[in-house]
N, C-alpha and C positions, 0 to 999 in steps of 0.2 A: 504494499499498497506504498507504503513514502511517507515523508510528516506533513505536519496538520497543514503546517505552512513555513516555507524558504522566507530569508530575511535577505535584500542586498542592500548595498549603503551604498555611498562612500563613510567615508572614518567620521564621526562623530552623526551620524545620522542617526542613533543610537541601537541598531541590530542586538545594542547587550541586554541594556536594558529591557528597552519593549521585548527582545525578547525571554527576558527572564518570565516580567510580566501578561505575555502572553499567553506566556507554557502552566503558570501559572491556570488564569482563568481559564485556560482547557484542562487541565487539570492532569497535564503532559506530562516528560521529562524538558530540557531547553539542552542545547548539545553548543559547545559552538567549534566548526569544526580548524579557528587559533589554537583553542588548547588541544585538540588535540592537537598539529603542526605540531607547536613545545610539546605534547610524552613524549610520539615520535620519535625528534631531536632532542630529545633532552633535556631543552635549558630554551630562552627567552624566544619570543620571534624577532625578535632585534636582536638579539644577533645569530642569529641561523644569517639571518641578511647579510654583513658587518663582519662576520669566522665564514662564508659559505657559501654564499651571490644569493645573488634574486631570484637562479634558475635553481636552485636549490628546493630552494625554495619554494618554489614555483612548482616547480615537481611534488615534493613535501603536500604540501597545500590541495595538490589535485589528487590526490590518490586522497591522502584526504576524504575531500570530498566527493567522493566515488562514494564512501566505503559510508561515509555521516550518510548518501540519499538512500542508501542498499540499507542498508540496519535501525539506522531511526527512526521511528511514526512521531516521533513529540514537531515540537518549537526546534528549527536546523538556526544559527546563524551564520555564516560566511564572511572571511573573511572580504573588503574591501574590492580588494584586486582580481578575486575568482576567477571569474566572471571572464577578464581576458582569456584564459583558458577556451580556445577553443570545442574542446570533447566538453567540457564542464559546459559551457551552453548545452551543449544536446544532449544532455545528462539531464536537462533540469525542465529540460520538456516534455511536457504530459504532467509535471509539482505546478504545488499552490506555491507561486512568488510572490511575494511580499516584497516588492521596493521605497525604503525609507523615504526621499528626497529631503534633503539639508541644504538650504543659502552658506553659501560663502562663510561667509559672515554668522551663523550659529553653531558650522561646524572646525571654522577656528575656534570659538572662544570654549567646544566642546571640549576637543581634541586639544586643548594648548600648547602655547605655541614648543610647547621643551620637552612635550612626551615622549615619549620613545615609540620614533616610530620612524623606523629606515628610513622612507619612501620622503621625506618631507624635514629634510638633514641643511641644508643650503634653502635659508630663503623657505618658508616651511611656506606662508600666507601663498607667493607663487606657485608655490607646487602644490601645492593643495586645490588650486586654480583652477593649473591645468591637468590635473590628474583628475578631478569631476566631471568641466568641461572634456577631457574626453571618453570617459564612461558613462559621462548621462544616456548617451542611443545606445548606448547596448543595457546595462539595467532599465529601462523603460523599453526595448525589445524584447524580454525578458520575465519585467512583470502582470501577474496575475492581474492582480494590482498597487495602487501608486499610492507610500501617500505621502500628503505633507506631515513635518515634524517640526521646521519652526512656530517659535513662538507657546510649542504646547506643550504641557503634559504628558509623560506615558502614556498615563494612562487615560487620555483618552486618543490617544495615535490610539493604543491596546482598542480599545471598544474602534473605534473602526474600521483595526483589520478585521477584527468579529466578526462586521456588520459587509465587509464586503471579501469577508472567504464564504458565506453565511449562503 
């Protein structure tokens, strides 16, 4: 059957916070593929990027997503860049994909520019904007449900997701 919902979106869109609340609301487990990558690698995502490179991280991430889509029946949160992998995009077909849309200003506030986000090291605001602009069309194309998160409480976002999935 697969996950009840698969959350995608840029860093700072609320995938982890909203995902946990949504799972609680639906009475199912929450799973985050970034946590799966960290468990597989035995170190934080930021260390995988720095020590092993983005290519290695993306390979671990693609495998984590593949496995989670096959095994998990609750709410699944994907890392912001997981959708860059063509195989992953194919695997998402037929799943209830929810795109959590966030504006640049909110994403910057939520992510915090000092956070351990490997792709945002140099000129984080500019990097985040580029990343969001490049990924937005992919997020939109994959989504069965799109929910704007700017200026909203996580519980409001969850309410809208539940309505969208009904």
